[in-house]
N, CA and C atoms of all chains as a GROMACS GRO file, in nm:
protein
  603
    1MET      N    1   0.083  -0.122   0.000
    1MET     CA    2   0.000   0.000   0.000
    1MET      C    3   0.086   0.127   0.000
    2GLN      N    4   0.216   0.110   0.027
    2GLN     CA    5   0.304   0.227   0.031
    2GLN      C    6   0.366   0.255  -0.107
    3SER      N    7   0.340   0.165  -0.203
    3SER     CA    8   0.402   0.180  -0.334
    3SER      C    9   0.336   0.295  -0.412
    4HIS      N   10   0.419   0.387  -0.458
    4HIS     CA   11   0.366   0.500  -0.534
    4HIS      C   12   0.305   0.452  -0.666
    5THR      N   13   0.369   0.351  -0.726
    5THR     CA   14   0.318   0.300  -0.854
    5THR      C   15   0.181   0.235  -0.834
    6PHE      N   16   0.169   0.158  -0.727
    6PHE     CA   17   0.040   0.094  -0.699
    6PHE      C   18  -0.068   0.201  -0.681
    7LEU      N   19  -0.036   0.305  -0.606
    7LEU     CA   20  -0.136   0.410  -0.581
    7LEU      C   21  -0.171   0.483  -0.711
    8LEU      N   22  -0.071   0.505  -0.796
    8LEU     CA   23  -0.096   0.569  -0.925
    8LEU      C   24  -0.190   0.484  -1.010
    9VAL      N   25  -0.161   0.353  -1.016
    9VAL     CA   26  -0.243   0.263  -1.098
    9VAL      C   27  -0.384   0.252  -1.040
   10ALA      N   28  -0.394   0.240  -0.908
   10ALA     CA   29  -0.526   0.229  -0.844
   10ALA      C   30  -0.609   0.354  -0.869
   11PHE      N   31  -0.547   0.471  -0.853
   11PHE     CA   32  -0.618   0.598  -0.875
   11PHE      C   33  -0.667   0.605  -1.020
   12ALA      N   34  -0.575   0.575  -1.114
   12ALA     CA   35  -0.612   0.581  -1.256
   12ALA      C   36  -0.725   0.483  -1.287
   13PHE      N   37  -0.718   0.364  -1.227
   13PHE     CA   38  -0.819   0.262  -1.252
   13PHE      C   39  -0.958   0.308  -1.205
   14PHE      N   40  -0.966   0.352  -1.080
   14PHE     CA   41  -1.098   0.387  -1.025
   14PHE      C   42  -1.158   0.508  -1.097
   15VAL      N   43  -1.076   0.609  -1.124
   15VAL     CA   44  -1.128   0.728  -1.192
   15VAL      C   45  -1.173   0.691  -1.334
   16SER      N   46  -1.095   0.605  -1.401
   16SER     CA   47  -1.132   0.565  -1.538
   16SER      C   48  -1.263   0.488  -1.538
   17VAL      N   49  -1.279   0.398  -1.441
   17VAL     CA   50  -1.402   0.318  -1.435
   17VAL      C   51  -1.524   0.410  -1.417
   18VAL      N   52  -1.515   0.503  -1.322
   18VAL     CA   53  -1.631   0.589  -1.294
   18VAL      C   54  -1.659   0.680  -1.413
   19PHE      N   55  -1.555   0.739  -1.470
   19PHE     CA   56  -1.577   0.830  -1.583
   19PHE      C   57  -1.634   0.756  -1.704
   20SER      N   58  -1.582   0.635  -1.729
   20SER     CA   59  -1.632   0.563  -1.848
   20SER      C   60  -1.779   0.526  -1.829
   21LEU      N   61  -1.818   0.488  -1.707
   21LEU     CA   62  -1.958   0.453  -1.684
   21LEU      C   63  -2.048   0.577  -1.691
   22LEU      N   64  -1.993   0.691  -1.650
   22LEU     CA   65  -2.074   0.814  -1.652
   22LEU      C   66  -2.094   0.866  -1.793
   23SER      N   67  -1.990   0.850  -1.876
   23SER     CA   68  -2.000   0.916  -2.006
   23SER      C   69  -2.046   0.826  -2.120
   24LYS      N   70  -2.040   0.695  -2.103
   24LYS     CA   71  -2.083   0.605  -2.212
   24LYS      C   72  -2.186   0.505  -2.160
   25ASP      N   73  -2.276   0.463  -2.248
   25ASP     CA   74  -2.378   0.368  -2.206
   25ASP      C   75  -2.356   0.228  -2.264
   26ASP      N   76  -2.289   0.222  -2.378
   26ASP     CA   77  -2.264   0.093  -2.441
   26ASP      C   78  -2.138   0.030  -2.382
   27LEU      N   79  -2.144  -0.103  -2.357
   27LEU     CA   80  -2.032  -0.171  -2.290
   27LEU      C   81  -1.901  -0.158  -2.366
   28ARG      N   82  -1.909  -0.175  -2.498
   28ARG     CA   83  -1.784  -0.166  -2.578
   28ARG      C   84  -1.726  -0.026  -2.573
   29GLU      N   85  -1.814   0.073  -2.580
   29GLU     CA   86  -1.766   0.212  -2.572
   29GLU      C   87  -1.707   0.242  -2.434
   30GLN      N   88  -1.771   0.186  -2.332
   30GLN     CA   89  -1.720   0.207  -2.196
   30GLN      C   90  -1.579   0.148  -2.182
   31LEU      N   91  -1.562   0.025  -2.236
   31LEU     CA   92  -1.431  -0.040  -2.226
   31LEU      C   93  -1.326   0.040  -2.303
   32ARG      N   94  -1.365   0.087  -2.421
   32ARG     CA   95  -1.270   0.161  -2.505
   32ARG      C   96  -1.231   0.292  -2.439
   33PHE      N   97  -1.332   0.366  -2.395
   33PHE     CA   98  -1.306   0.497  -2.334
   33PHE      C   99  -1.230   0.481  -2.201
   34GLY      N  100  -1.273   0.382  -2.122
   34GLY     CA  101  -1.205   0.357  -1.993
   34GLY      C  102  -1.060   0.317  -2.014
   35GLY      N  103  -1.035   0.233  -2.114
   35GLY     CA  104  -0.898   0.190  -2.144
   35GLY      C  105  -0.811   0.307  -2.187
   36MET      N  106  -0.869   0.393  -2.274
   36MET     CA  107  -0.793   0.510  -2.320
   36MET      C  108  -0.762   0.604  -2.204
   37LEU      N  109  -0.861   0.621  -2.118
   37LEU     CA  110  -0.842   0.711  -2.003
   37LEU      C  111  -0.735   0.656  -1.909
   38PHE      N  112  -0.744   0.526  -1.882
   38PHE     CA  113  -0.648   0.462  -1.792
   38PHE      C  114  -0.506   0.472  -1.850
   39GLY      N  115  -0.495   0.440  -1.979
   39GLY     CA  116  -0.364   0.450  -2.044
   39GLY      C  117  -0.313   0.594  -2.042
   40GLY      N  118  -0.404   0.688  -2.065
   40GLY     CA  119  -0.364   0.829  -2.064
   40GLY      C  120  -0.312   0.872  -1.928
   41PHE      N  121  -0.378   0.826  -1.824
   41PHE     CA  122  -0.333   0.858  -1.688
   41PHE      C  123  -0.191   0.805  -1.664
   42ILE      N  124  -0.172   0.677  -1.699
   42ILE     CA  125  -0.043   0.612  -1.668
   42ILE      C  126   0.069   0.676  -1.751
   43VAL      N  127   0.045   0.684  -1.882
   43VAL     CA  128   0.149   0.739  -1.971
   43VAL      C  129   0.175   0.885  -1.934
   44GLY      N  130   0.067   0.961  -1.910
   44GLY     CA  131   0.084   1.103  -1.873
   44GLY      C  132   0.166   1.120  -1.746
   45ALA      N  133   0.139   1.033  -1.647
   45ALA     CA  134   0.213   1.044  -1.521
   45ALA      C  135   0.361   1.012  -1.542
   46ILE      N  136   0.388   0.908  -1.624
   46ILE     CA  137   0.529   0.870  -1.648
   46ILE      C  138   0.600   0.981  -1.725
   47VAL      N  139   0.534   1.034  -1.829
   47VAL     CA  140   0.597   1.141  -1.910
   47VAL      C  141   0.622   1.265  -1.822
   48LEU      N  142   0.521   1.303  -1.744
   48LEU     CA  143   0.540   1.421  -1.657
   48LEU      C  144   0.649   1.396  -1.554
   49GLY      N  145   0.655   1.273  -1.504
   49GLY     CA  146   0.760   1.238  -1.408
   49GLY      C  147   0.899   1.256  -1.468
   50TRP      N  148   0.916   1.210  -1.593
   50TRP     CA  149   1.046   1.225  -1.658
   50TRP      C  150   1.076   1.371  -1.692
   51LEU      N  151   0.972   1.445  -1.729
   51LEU     CA  152   0.994   1.587  -1.759
   51LEU      C  153   1.038   1.664  -1.634
   52MET      N  154   0.989   1.618  -1.518
   52MET     CA  155   1.025   1.687  -1.394
   52MET      C  156   1.157   1.637  -1.335
   53TYR      N  157   1.212   1.534  -1.400
   53TYR     CA  158   1.332   1.470  -1.346
   53TYR      C  159   1.446   1.568  -1.319
   54PRO      N  160   1.476   1.664  -1.411
   54PRO     CA  161   1.592   1.753  -1.385
   54PRO      C  162   1.566   1.856  -1.276
   55PHE      N  163   1.443   1.869  -1.226
   55PHE     CA  164   1.413   1.974  -1.129
   55PHE      C  165   1.424   1.922  -0.986
   56PRO      N  166   1.464   1.997  -0.887
   56PRO     CA  167   1.514   2.133  -0.902
   56PRO      C  168   1.653   2.134  -0.964
   57LEU      N  169   1.677   2.235  -1.047
   57LEU     CA  170   1.805   2.241  -1.120
   57LEU      C  171   1.922   2.266  -1.026
   58MET      N  172  -7.789   2.091  -0.536
   58MET     CA  173  -7.676   2.182  -0.518
   58MET      C  174  -7.679   2.290  -0.625
   59VAL      N  175  -7.660   2.413  -0.580
   59VAL     CA  176  -7.663   2.524  -0.676
   59VAL      C  177  -7.521   2.573  -0.698
   60LEU      N  178  -7.484   2.577  -0.823
   60LEU     CA  179  -7.349   2.627  -0.854
   60LEU      C  180  -7.349   2.779  -0.860
   61ASP      N  181  -7.253   2.837  -0.796
   61ASP     CA  182  -7.241   2.982  -0.796
   61ASP      C  183  -7.162   3.024  -0.919
   62ALA      N  184  -7.226   3.101  -1.003
   62ALA     CA  185  -7.161   3.140  -1.129
   62ALA      C  186  -7.042   3.231  -1.106
   63ARG      N  187  -7.039   3.297  -0.984
   63ARG     CA  188  -6.928   3.390  -0.958
   63ARG      C  189  -6.802   3.318  -0.905
   64ALA      N  190  -6.820   3.187  -0.865
   64ALA     CA  191  -6.705   3.114  -0.809
   64ALA      C  192  -6.596   3.100  -0.915
   65PRO      N  193  -6.471   3.114  -0.874
   65PRO     CA  194  -6.363   3.105  -0.973
   65PRO      C  195  -6.355   2.963  -1.030
   66GLU      N  196  -6.328   2.957  -1.158
   66GLU     CA  197  -6.318   2.827  -1.224
   66GLU      C  198  -6.187   2.760  -1.187
   67VAL      N  199  -6.194   2.631  -1.160
   67VAL     CA  200  -6.071   2.558  -1.127
   67VAL      C  201  -6.025   2.483  -1.251
   68ASN      N  202  -5.900   2.508  -1.284
   68ASN     CA  203  -5.843   2.438  -1.400
   68ASN      C  204  -5.786   2.305  -1.350
   69LEU      N  205  -5.873   2.203  -1.351
   69LEU     CA  206  -5.836   2.075  -1.290
   69LEU      C  207  -5.709   2.012  -1.349
   70PRO      N  208  -5.694   2.006  -1.481
   70PRO     CA  209  -5.571   1.946  -1.536
   70PRO      C  210  -5.446   2.019  -1.488
   71ALA      N  211  -5.455   2.154  -1.479
   71ALA     CA  212  -5.337   2.230  -1.436
   71ALA      C  213  -5.305   2.200  -1.290
   72VAL      N  214  -5.408   2.188  -1.206
   72VAL     CA  215  -5.385   2.157  -1.064
   72VAL      C  216  -5.322   2.018  -1.052
   73CYS      N  217  -5.377   1.922  -1.126
   73CYS     CA  218  -5.322   1.785  -1.121
   73CYS      C  219  -5.176   1.785  -1.165
   74ALA      N  220  -5.148   1.862  -1.271
   74ALA     CA  221  -5.009   1.866  -1.321
   74ALA      C  222  -4.917   1.927  -1.216
   75ALA      N  223  -4.965   2.033  -1.147
   75ALA     CA  224  -4.882   2.098  -1.044
   75ALA      C  225  -4.855   2.003  -0.928
   76VAL      N  226  -4.960   1.928  -0.887
   76VAL     CA  227  -4.943   1.832  -0.777
   76VAL      C  228  -4.844   1.724  -0.818
   77ALA      N  229  -4.859   1.674  -0.940
   77ALA     CA  230  -4.768   1.569  -0.988
   77ALA      C  231  -4.625   1.620  -0.992
   78GLU      N  232  -4.610   1.747  -1.035
   78GLU     CA  233  -4.476   1.806  -1.044
   78GLU      C  234  -4.413   1.819  -0.905
   79ASP      N  235  -4.498   1.862  -0.807
   79ASP     CA  236  -4.449   1.873  -0.670
   79ASP      C  237  -4.401   1.739  -0.617
   80LYS      N  238  -4.484   1.635  -0.645
   80LYS     CA  239  -4.448   1.500  -0.599
   80LYS      C  240  -4.318   1.456  -0.662
   81GLN      N  241  -4.306   1.486  -0.795
   81GLN     CA  242  -4.186   1.443  -0.868
   81GLN      C  243  -4.063   1.515  -0.815
   82SER      N  244  -4.075   1.645  -0.788
   82SER     CA  245  -3.957   1.717  -0.740
   82SER      C  246  -3.919   1.670  -0.600
   83GLY      N  247  -4.021   1.635  -0.518
   83GLY     CA  248  -3.992   1.578  -0.386
   83GLY      C  249  -3.917   1.447  -0.399
   84ALA      N  250  -3.962   1.363  -0.492
   84ALA     CA  251  -3.895   1.235  -0.513
   84ALA      C  252  -3.753   1.255  -0.564
   85LEU      N  253  -3.735   1.357  -0.648
   85LEU     CA  254  -3.601   1.385  -0.701
   85LEU      C  255  -3.505   1.426  -0.589
   86VAL      N  256  -3.557   1.507  -0.494
   86VAL     CA  257  -3.472   1.550  -0.382
   86VAL      C  258  -3.431   1.429  -0.299
   87VAL      N  259  -3.528   1.339  -0.273
   87VAL     CA  260  -3.497   1.219  -0.195
   87VAL      C  261  -3.396   1.132  -0.271
   88LEU      N  262  -3.417   1.121  -0.402
   88LEU     CA  263  -3.325   1.041  -0.484
   88LEU      C  264  -3.183   1.097  -0.475
   89CYS      N  265  -3.170   1.229  -0.489
   89CYS     CA  266  -3.037   1.290  -0.485
   89CYS      C  267  -2.974   1.275  -0.347
   90LEU      N  268  -3.054   1.288  -0.242
   90LEU     CA  269  -3.000   1.271  -0.107
   90LEU      C  270  -2.952   1.127  -0.086
   91ALA      N  271  -3.032   1.031  -0.135
   91ALA     CA  272  -2.993   0.890  -0.122
   91ALA      C  273  -2.866   0.863  -0.202
   92ALA      N  274  -2.860   0.922  -0.323
   92ALA     CA  275  -2.743   0.901  -0.408
   92ALA      C  276  -2.618   0.960  -0.344
   93TRP      N  277  -2.635   1.073  -0.273
   93TRP     CA  278  -2.520   1.132  -0.204
   93TRP      C  279  -2.481   1.048  -0.082
   94ALA      N  280  -2.582   1.006  -0.006
   94ALA     CA  281  -2.553   0.935   0.119
   94ALA      C  282  -2.485   0.801   0.093
   95ILE      N  283  -2.533   0.729  -0.007
   95ILE     CA  284  -2.475   0.597  -0.039
   95ILE      C  285  -2.434   0.600  -0.185
   96PRO      N  286  -2.304   0.600  -0.213
   96PRO     CA  287  -2.260   0.606  -0.353
   96PRO      C  288  -2.326   0.497  -0.438
   97GLY      N  289  -2.384   0.536  -0.549
   97GLY     CA  290  -2.446   0.439  -0.640
   97GLY      C  291  -2.592   0.410  -0.608
   98ALA      N  292  -2.642   0.457  -0.493
   98ALA     CA  293  -2.780   0.425  -0.454
   98ALA      C  294  -2.881   0.484  -0.553
   99GLY      N  295  -2.851   0.600  -0.608
   99GLY     CA  296  -2.941   0.662  -0.704
   99GLY      C  297  -2.961   0.575  -0.827
  100HIS      N  298  -2.851   0.519  -0.878
  100HIS     CA  299  -2.861   0.433  -0.995
  100HIS      C  300  -2.932   0.303  -0.961
  101LEU      N  301  -2.905   0.249  -0.842
  101LEU     CA  302  -2.975   0.127  -0.800
  101LEU      C  303  -3.125   0.154  -0.794
  102TRP      N  304  -3.163   0.267  -0.738
  102TRP     CA  305  -3.304   0.308  -0.726
  102TRP      C  306  -3.370   0.314  -0.864
  103LEU      N  307  -3.293   0.365  -0.962
  103LEU     CA  308  -3.350   0.383  -1.096
  103LEU      C  309  -3.340   0.256  -1.180
  104GLY      N  310  -3.296   0.147  -1.119
  104GLY     CA  311  -3.292   0.019  -1.189
  104GLY      C  312  -3.163  -0.007  -1.264
  105ARG      N  313  -3.068   0.082  -1.252
  105ARG     CA  314  -2.938   0.060  -1.318
  105ARG      C  315  -2.844  -0.007  -1.218
  106ARG      N  316  -2.871  -0.135  -1.196
  106ARG     CA  317  -2.808  -0.204  -1.084
  106ARG      C  318  -2.658  -0.222  -1.100
  107VAL      N  319  -2.617  -0.260  -1.222
  107VAL     CA  320  -2.474  -0.287  -1.242
  107VAL      C  321  -2.393  -0.159  -1.221
  108LYS      N  322  -2.442  -0.050  -1.284
  108LYS     CA  323  -2.372   0.077  -1.269
  108LYS      C  324  -2.366   0.118  -1.123
  109GLY      N  325  -2.480   0.108  -1.054
  109GLY     CA  326  -2.487   0.147  -0.913
  109GLY      C  327  -2.389   0.066  -0.829
  110ALA      N  328  -2.385  -0.065  -0.855
  110ALA     CA  329  -2.295  -0.150  -0.776
  110ALA      C  330  -2.149  -0.113  -0.803
  111ILE      N  331  -2.117  -0.088  -0.930
  111ILE     CA  332  -1.977  -0.054  -0.963
  111ILE      C  333  -1.940   0.081  -0.900
  112PHE      N  334  -2.031   0.179  -0.906
  112PHE     CA  335  -2.004   0.308  -0.843
  112PHE      C  336  -1.979   0.290  -0.693
  113PHE      N  337  -2.064   0.209  -0.630
  113PHE     CA  338  -2.050   0.187  -0.487
  113PHE      C  339  -1.913   0.127  -0.454
  114VAL      N  340  -1.877   0.022  -0.526
  114VAL     CA  341  -1.750  -0.046  -0.498
  114VAL      C  342  -1.632   0.047  -0.525
  115ALA      N  343  -1.635   0.115  -0.641
  115ALA     CA  344  -1.521   0.200  -0.680
  115ALA      C  345  -1.501   0.315  -0.581
  116ILE      N  346  -1.608   0.384  -0.546
  116ILE     CA  347  -1.595   0.501  -0.459
  116ILE      C  348  -1.560   0.458  -0.316
  117THR      N  349  -1.621   0.348  -0.271
  117THR     CA  350  -1.590   0.299  -0.136
  117THR      C  351  -1.444   0.256  -0.127
  118LEU      N  352  -1.396   0.186  -0.231
  118LEU     CA  353  -1.256   0.142  -0.228
  118LEU      C  354  -1.161   0.262  -0.232
  119MET      N  355  -1.194   0.359  -0.317
  119MET     CA  356  -1.108   0.479  -0.323
  119MET      C  357  -1.100   0.548  -0.187
  120PHE      N  358  -1.214   0.563  -0.125
  120PHE     CA  359  -1.218   0.631   0.005
  120PHE      C  360  -1.140   0.550   0.109
  121SER      N  361  -1.158   0.417   0.106
  121SER     CA  362  -1.089   0.332   0.203
  121SER      C  363  -0.938   0.335   0.183
  122ILE      N  364  -0.896   0.332   0.058
  122ILE     CA  365  -0.751   0.339   0.031
  122ILE      C  366  -0.696   0.473   0.081
  123GLY      N  367  -0.773   0.579   0.058
  123GLY     CA  368  -0.730   0.711   0.106
  123GLY      C  369  -0.708   0.712   0.256
  124LEU      N  370  -0.798   0.649   0.328
  124LEU     CA  371  -0.782   0.643   0.475
  124LEU      C  372  -0.663   0.554   0.512
  125ALA      N  373  -0.650   0.442   0.438
  125ALA     CA  374  -0.544   0.346   0.471
  125ALA      C  375  -0.405   0.404   0.450
  126VAL      N  376  -0.390   0.497   0.358
  126VAL     CA  377  -0.256   0.552   0.331
  126VAL      C  378  -0.239   0.688   0.400
  127HIS      N  379  -0.309   0.704   0.510
  127HIS     CA  380  -0.291   0.820   0.601
  127HIS      C  381  -0.340   0.952   0.545
  128GLY      N  382  -0.445   0.946   0.462
  128GLY     CA  383  -0.506   1.071   0.417
  128GLY      C  384  -0.582   1.137   0.531
  129ARG      N  385  -0.613   1.263   0.512
  129ARG     CA  386  -0.678   1.339   0.620
  129ARG      C  387  -0.819   1.382   0.579
  130LEU      N  388  -0.912   1.370   0.671
  130LEU     CA  389  -1.045   1.428   0.650
  130LEU      C  390  -1.038   1.570   0.704
  131PHE      N  391  -1.046   1.667   0.616
  131PHE     CA  392  -1.020   1.805   0.656
  131PHE      C  393  -1.135   1.864   0.736
  132PRO      N  394  -1.105   1.953   0.830
  132PRO     CA  395  -1.211   2.018   0.908
  132PRO      C  396  -1.276   2.131   0.828
  133PHE      N  397  -1.397   2.169   0.869
  133PHE     CA  398  -1.466   2.279   0.801
  133PHE      C  399  -1.413   2.412   0.854
  134ASP      N  400  -1.298   2.450   0.801
  134ASP     CA  401  -1.233   2.573   0.846
  134ASP      C  402  -1.220   2.665   0.725
  135PHE      N  403  -1.318   2.756   0.712
  135PHE     CA  404  -1.319   2.840   0.592
  135PHE      C  405  -1.232   2.964   0.605
  136SER      N  406  -1.161   2.975   0.720
  136SER     CA  407  -1.060   3.081   0.727
  136SER      C  408  -0.944   3.043   0.634
  137GLU      N  409  -0.930   2.912   0.611
  137GLU     CA  410  -0.837   2.862   0.509
  137GLU      C  411  -0.925   2.806   0.396
  138PRO      N  412  -0.946   2.886   0.289
  138PRO     CA  413  -1.045   2.846   0.187
  138PRO      C  414  -1.022   2.707   0.131
  139PHE      N  415  -0.896   2.669   0.104
  139PHE     CA  416  -0.872   2.538   0.044
  139PHE      C  417  -0.905   2.425   0.142
  140VAL      N  418  -0.880   2.449   0.269
  140VAL     CA  419  -0.914   2.347   0.369
  140VAL      C  420  -1.066   2.327   0.372
  141GLY      N  421  -1.140   2.439   0.370
  141GLY     CA  422  -1.286   2.430   0.368
  141GLY      C  423  -1.336   2.357   0.244
  142LEU      N  424  -1.277   2.389   0.129
  142LEU     CA  425  -1.320   2.323   0.005
  142LEU      C  426  -1.288   2.173   0.008
  143MET      N  427  -1.172   2.140   0.065
  143MET     CA  428  -1.136   1.998   0.074
  143MET      C  429  -1.230   1.925   0.169
  144ALA      N  430  -1.273   1.995   0.275
  144ALA     CA  431  -1.370   1.935   0.368
  144ALA      C  432  -1.502   1.909   0.295
  145LEU      N  433  -1.544   2.005   0.211
  145LEU     CA  434  -1.668   1.985   0.134
  145LEU      C  435  -1.655   1.864   0.040
  146ALA      N  436  -1.537   1.852  -0.023
  146ALA     CA  437  -1.515   1.738  -0.112
  146ALA      C  438  -1.518   1.608  -0.032
  147ASP      N  439  -1.459   1.609   0.087
  147ASP     CA  440  -1.458   1.488   0.170
  147ASP      C  441  -1.600   1.446   0.207
  148VAL      N  442  -1.680   1.544   0.251
  148VAL     CA  443  -1.815   1.511   0.298
  148VAL      C  444  -1.906   1.468   0.183
  149SER      N  445  -1.864   1.498   0.060
  149SER     CA  446  -1.943   1.456  -0.056
  149SER      C  447  -1.945   1.305  -0.072
  150ALA      N  448  -1.859   1.236  -0.001
  150ALA     CA  449  -1.857   1.089  -0.011
  150ALA      C  450  -1.971   1.025   0.066
  151GLY      N  451  -2.050   1.104   0.135
  151GLY     CA  452  -2.170   1.051   0.202
  151GLY      C  453  -2.141   0.975   0.330
  152PHE      N  454  -2.205   0.857   0.342
  152PHE     CA  455  -2.196   0.782   0.469
  152PHE      C  456  -2.053   0.742   0.501
  153LEU      N  457  -1.970   0.727   0.399
  153LEU     CA  458  -1.830   0.688   0.423
  153LEU      C  459  -1.761   0.790   0.512
  154TYR      N  460  -1.788   0.918   0.484
  154TYR     CA  461  -1.727   1.025   0.562
  154TYR      C  462  -1.770   1.017   0.708
  155PHE      N  463  -1.901   0.996   0.729
  155PHE     CA  464  -1.953   0.998   0.865
  155PHE      C  465  -1.906   0.875   0.944
  156ILE      N  466  -1.897   0.760   0.877
  156ILE     CA  467  -1.846   0.640   0.945
  156ILE      C  468  -1.700   0.661   0.983
  157ALA      N  469  -1.621   0.711   0.887
  157ALA     CA  470  -1.479   0.733   0.914
  157ALA      C  471  -1.461   0.833   1.029
  158SER      N  472  -1.541   0.939   1.028
  158SER     CA  473  -1.531   1.039   1.136
  158SER      C  474  -1.570   0.977   1.270
  159ALA      N  475  -1.677   0.897   1.269
  159ALA     CA  476  -1.723   0.836   1.394
  159ALA      C  477  -1.619   0.739   1.449
  160LEU      N  478  -1.546   0.673   1.358
  160LEU     CA  479  -1.445   0.577   1.403
  160LEU      C  480  -1.312   0.645   1.436
  161GLY      N  481  -1.305   0.772   1.416
  161GLY     CA  482  -1.182   0.845   1.446
  161GLY      C  483  -1.074   0.828   1.339
  162SER      N  484  -1.113   0.779   1.221
  162SER     CA  485  -1.015   0.767   1.111
  162SER      C  486  -1.000   0.903   1.043
  163GLY      N  487  -0.899   0.912   0.961
  163GLY     CA  488  -0.884   1.033   0.882
  163GLY      C  489  -0.814   1.147   0.955
  164ALA      N  490  -0.737   1.110   1.058
  164ALA     CA  491  -0.661   1.214   1.128
  164ALA      C  492  -0.548   1.264   1.038
  165GLY      N  493  -0.499   1.176   0.951
  165GLY     CA  494  -0.390   1.214   0.861
  165GLY      C  495  -0.256   1.213   0.932
  166ASP      N  496  -0.154   1.175   0.855
  166ASP     CA  497  -0.018   1.173   0.911
  166ASP      C  498   0.072   1.245   0.811
  167VAL      N  499   0.100   1.373   0.842
  167VAL     CA  500   0.175   1.456   0.746
  167VAL      C  501   0.313   1.398   0.717
  168THR      N  502   0.367   1.322   0.811
  168THR     CA  503   0.502   1.269   0.790
  168THR      C  504   0.503   1.144   0.701
  169ALA      N  505   0.385   1.088   0.677
  169ALA     CA  506   0.379   0.968   0.592
  169ALA      C  507   0.407   1.006   0.447
  170ALA      N  508   0.481   0.917   0.378
  170ALA     CA  509   0.514   0.944   0.237
  170ALA      C  510   0.389   0.948   0.151
  171THR      N  511   0.285   0.879   0.195
  171THR     CA  512   0.164   0.868   0.113
  171THR      C  513   0.054   0.965   0.157
  172TYR      N  514   0.088   1.060   0.241
  172TYR     CA  515  -0.014   1.154   0.293
  172TYR      C  516  -0.090   1.224   0.181
  173GLU      N  517  -0.016   1.280   0.085
  173GLU     CA  518  -0.082   1.355  -0.023
  173GLU      C  519  -0.162   1.263  -0.114
  174TYR      N  520  -0.111   1.140  -0.135
  174TYR     CA  521  -0.188   1.044  -0.214
  174TYR      C  522  -0.321   1.017  -0.145
  175GLY      N  523  -0.314   0.998  -0.012
  175GLY     CA  524  -0.436   0.970   0.065
  175GLY      C  525  -0.536   1.083   0.051
  176ASN      N  526  -0.487   1.207   0.061
  176ASN     CA  527  -0.577   1.322   0.045
  176ASN      C  528  -0.640   1.321  -0.094
  177ALA      N  529  -0.558   1.292  -0.196
  177ALA     CA  530  -0.612   1.290  -0.333
  177ALA      C  531  -0.720   1.184  -0.346
  178PHE      N  532  -0.698   1.067  -0.289
  178PHE     CA  533  -0.798   0.960  -0.297
  178PHE      C  534  -0.928   1.002  -0.227
  179LEU      N  535  -0.915   1.060  -0.107
  179LEU     CA  536  -1.035   1.098  -0.031
  179LEU      C  537  -1.114   1.207  -0.103
  180ILE      N  538  -1.042   1.309  -0.150
  180ILE     CA  539  -1.110   1.421  -0.216
  180ILE      C  540  -1.174   1.377  -0.347
  181VAL      N  541  -1.099   1.300  -0.426
  181VAL     CA  542  -1.153   1.260  -0.557
  181VAL      C  543  -1.270   1.162  -0.540
  182ALA      N  544  -1.264   1.078  -0.436
  182ALA     CA  545  -1.378   0.988  -0.411
  182ALA      C  546  -1.505   1.070  -0.387
  183GLY      N  547  -1.494   1.176  -0.308
  183GLY     CA  548  -1.610   1.262  -0.282
  183GLY      C  549  -1.657   1.332  -0.408
  184LEU      N  550  -1.564   1.385  -0.485
  184LEU     CA  551  -1.602   1.459  -0.606
  184LEU      C  552  -1.665   1.365  -0.711
  185LEU      N  553  -1.611   1.244  -0.721
  185LEU     CA  554  -1.671   1.147  -0.814
  185LEU      C  555  -1.814   1.115  -0.770
  186ASN      N  556  -1.834   1.106  -0.638
  186ASN     CA  557  -1.970   1.079  -0.590
  186ASN      C  558  -2.066   1.192  -0.629
  187LEU      N  559  -2.017   1.315  -0.628
  187LEU     CA  560  -2.102   1.426  -0.672
  187LEU      C  561  -2.141   1.410  -0.820
  188LEU      N  562  -2.043   1.370  -0.902
  188LEU     CA  563  -2.073   1.348  -1.044
  188LEU      C  564  -2.176   1.235  -1.061
  189VAL      N  565  -2.162   1.132  -0.977
  189VAL     CA  566  -2.256   1.020  -0.984
  189VAL      C  567  -2.397   1.067  -0.944
  190VAL      N  568  -2.406   1.156  -0.844
  190VAL     CA  569  -2.537   1.211  -0.804
  190VAL      C  570  -2.598   1.289  -0.920
  191LEU      N  571  -2.517   1.372  -0.986
  191LEU     CA  572  -2.568   1.450  -1.100
  191LEU      C  573  -2.614   1.358  -1.212
  192ASP      N  574  -2.540   1.249  -1.235
  192ASP     CA  575  -2.578   1.154  -1.339
  192ASP      C  576  -2.712   1.087  -1.304
  193ALA      N  577  -2.728   1.051  -1.176
  193ALA     CA  578  -2.855   0.990  -1.133
  193ALA      C  579  -2.970   1.088  -1.155
  194TYR      N  580  -2.945   1.216  -1.126
  194TYR     CA  581  -3.048   1.319  -1.148
  194TYR      C  582  -3.085   1.326  -1.297
  195ASP      N  583  -2.983   1.328  -1.382
  195ASP     CA  584  -3.008   1.335  -1.526
  195ASP      C  585  -3.090   1.215  -1.574
  196VAL      N  586  -3.056   1.097  -1.522
  196VAL     CA  587  -3.132   0.977  -1.560
  196VAL      C  588  -3.277   0.990  -1.513
  197ALA      N  589  -3.295   1.040  -1.390
  197ALA     CA  590  -3.430   1.049  -1.333
  197ALA      C  591  -3.520   1.146  -1.410
  198VAL      N  592  -3.462   1.255  -1.460
  198VAL     CA  593  -3.547   1.352  -1.533
  198VAL      C  594  -3.553   1.322  -1.683
  199GLY      N  595  -3.490   1.211  -1.723
  199GLY     CA  596  -3.502   1.166  -1.862
  199GLY      C  597  -3.403   1.231  -1.958
  200ARG      N  598  -3.300   1.293  -1.906
  200ARG     CA  599  -3.201   1.353  -1.996
  200ARG      C  600  -3.106   1.247  -2.052
  201LYS      N  601  -3.097   1.132  -1.984
  201LYS     CA  602  -3.007   1.027  -2.032
  201LYS      C  603  -3.083   0.897  -2.050
   0.00000   0.00000   0.00000
């Protein structure tokens, strides 16, 4: 439970599930949108993490 | 019985419609309160059982993880605007907030590495529940 990666993945998962159910009604669309959202969260966090790597200079 | 011609005419259909509207708005308020108090209850009420169950599990787990990783339930202190807003977001999680408060959870541990993660989980769980309440309202009035 102390793992930052676990917390990142758990957060992305739960938010993606709720958002996909709220915004889409068809199961396939929910899976597609939820998957994209989840992937976006994970990739975005990793990219932002690397961009912040040199800071503080 | 003699009808008085001067008596004002009652528009029966309009009265019936107004009464029905009053009843409906009362039911909507109860629905929204139930949806706030128990995450997913609004969707369960409206017959969307799978969605309601998933909302309940997802929001409850998020809130529980937030507490488990030393997140804090913020006090209603509006002298610090962000603290007050975070308290509003926390209380939006409904019964979870009140149970956690009653059990003395949510004191928060600023020295824990996961303190901020915990706060994010608690706040976002509450805010997601608000979105779920709005969605239940939209379903109830036929917008979705």
